[in-house]
N, C-alpha and C positions, 0 to 999 in steps of 0.2 A: 489547431492550435493544440497543444498539446498542456495543461496543466501538470507540471511535478510536485504532486502533494508529497511536501516532508514534513510530519510530525517530527519534535524535537522536543525535549525535556531538559533541562540542567548542562548544556552542551553548546554554550555559546562560542566558544572557540572552532567549534568544527563549521559553523555555519560559512564563512568564507569560503574554505577550500571547499565545500559542497556545492555551491554555488556555480564557483569556478570550473568544478568537474562537470557539473550536467552544461553549463554554456559551452565548452571546449567538446563533448562529446555528442551534443544533439543538432542533427542538421534540419530538423523539423521546426516552425514556429513554436516557442514554447515560453512557460511563465515558470519560475520558479515557484509554488507557495508557501512556504512556513507555516506550519500551524501548531501554536505553541500556548501551553498553559497561562493562565490569567496573573499566576503569580510566580513564572519565569521571567522574572523582571530584565534579568541580565541575558537571558536568550533574545526578548522583546527588543532590547536596546541595540544590540547585535546582527539583527534581522532588517530594523529599522535603516542600518548606514550600508546596506544590499542592493545591488538591483533585483529584487524579489519582491515578491507580495507579501503581507502580513496578516494571517487570519489568526483571533482570538477564539481557542475552544470553548464552545457557549455548551457543549454535551458534557457525557461523563468526562473526568480526568483519565483516560486511557486513548490506545492508539485507536480504536475505533470512532469514540467521539472527536478527536482531532481532524481524521479524516473525512467524516461526515460533515464537519465546521467547514472543510475549506472545499469542499464537494457543493454545498450550498450558494456557497456565495461565488464559485466560480461559473462562468459561462463558456469553458473551453468545450472543443468537440471532444476531446478525448484528457482520460484521467488517467496519470499512473501513481498508484497508492505505495509510496516509495516511505524511506525511513534516514534519519541522518548518517546512518551506518555503511551506505553504499559506493560502489564504486562505480560509474558509467563509463562503459567501453564504448568506442567510437561507433557509431553508427548502430546504436543500440534501437533506437527510433523508427528509424527507416525499415529495419527486420520485424519489429513488430508490425509495424502498419500495414505490412505487407500479406500479413494473415488476417486481417479486417475484412470480412466480404461482406457483410449486411447482416447476414445470421450469424457466426461465427465473431462475437463483440466482447469477449476477455481473452486474453493473450498473456500468457506467462510466459515470464525471461527468465532467464538463466543465472542463478545465482553463485553458480561456482563451488556450492558447499552441499546443499541437501541432496541426498540420496536419492529422495522420491522427485526432486526435482531435476536432478540430472537423468534421473528416467524417462522423464516426460509425463510423469502422473500428478506433478503438483506444481504450484508456483506460492512462493514467499513474498513475491510483489510482481504486479501486472500493470498491462494498460487495459484502460474499458474504455470502450465508445460510451458517451453518457445517456446514447437513448436508452442503451439497457438500462441504466439507473433509472431515470425519469420516466420511461416506459413499463418497464418488467420488475423496478426492483432487485437488490443483489441479497434480500431477505424476505426469506419465502413466507413468514408470516408479517412481514409489516408494508409490502408491495410498493407499488412503484413511488420512487423516490427516496427508496432506502438504498444504503450502501454496505454498511458493513454491522451485524448484531453488535449492539454494545453490551451485551450480558458477560463477556468475558471482560478478564482482568487482563488480559494481553495473550495468552495460549489460545490456539486455536480460533482466532479470528479470521486469517486466511483460510483456516482449513474449511472452515462452512463455507466463506465465499465462491470458493473453488470449486468443492463438491457439490453446492447447488449449480452455478454455471456448468458444469459436467454432466449433470444428471438433466439439465434440459439441453446437451450436445450446441451449446454457446460458448464453447470456450476450445483454445486449443494453444499447447504450448510452443515455444519458439526456442528453442537451444542456442539460435546465431545471435540473437539478442540477448548482451552479457552486461547484465547489472550485478556487479560482485557485491555479496554480502557480506561484509569484514565484519560476522557476528563479533560479540565480545569474548566468546570461549573457543573460537578458531586461531589457529594459529598468527593470525596478521595483527586479532583482536587486542583490545584492553579492557579489563574488568573494570567497571564504575558503578557509582550508586544505581545508578538509571537503569544499567544492567541488570544486578540486585531486583533493583521494582518489577521487571517484568517475570520474575520468577516466583513473586510471595504467591498467588494467588493459581500457579500450576494444578495441581491438585482440584481444586475446585472448577476448574476451567474443563479440566479432561471429563469430570461427572457430568457437567453444563453440556458440554458437546455429545456426549453420549445419549444424553437426555433427548436432546433435540434432533438427532438423526432421520427421525422419522417422518421428520418435516418434509426432507429434500428425499429421501429414499424413496418416499412413497408418489413422487412428479410423476406425469405420464410423459413420457416423450411423443 
C-alpha cells in the first residue's frame, strides 16, 4: 500500500483533479491523503467529497508539518511526499518500487523540471519505505519517527531530507518514475497566493540549511 501524501493550502479547486490523476496513473494499491491546515475550510470541504483520506495538520503550518501529520496517522508500507501541483504519469509507482531493495528506502522521482533532479542528483518528491522513517528517521537530530525537519518555512525541506538519505547511502534516483512538477513559475504553472507564501522565508531557510549541514555531512557510511 502506498499513501500518496498531498499537502494543500488554499487550492480547493485542484483536489478533485489531483485525486483523479493519481487514481488513473497508479497501479499499486494506494490511498490519497490530503493534509490540510485547520483554517483552510474550503479545502477541507472539497476533500471530504472525494474518495480520499483527510488529515488536519497538527504540527507547524508548513509543508513539513502537513507531511508529518499525514505520516503519523498512515499505516501504509510506503509514503510518497507529494504536493497539489504535481501530475503523475502512468506507472510512476511501479518504476519507483522496483528500486526499493531493503537497504535503499528512499527513491526520488523525476519532476521534469529541476536540473538537479534531471541529473539524478536530487529529488523534490520521493517515495519512502516507512521502515526508514520508523526505524531510522528522516531528520538526523530527531531520530526514529521523524520525516521532514519542520524548521524551514518551505524551501530546503526536501534538500535536507534527500541529502541525509544520500549520506546514509539509502537513496536512489529513478528518472523512469515521472511525477511532473507544475511549479507556479514553470511554463505550465500559475502563480497564486499559495505560491507566493512559499517564497517568504527563502533567505531564512537558506541560512538555516547552511547552519545544519554538518549534521548529515558528518554521517559515517
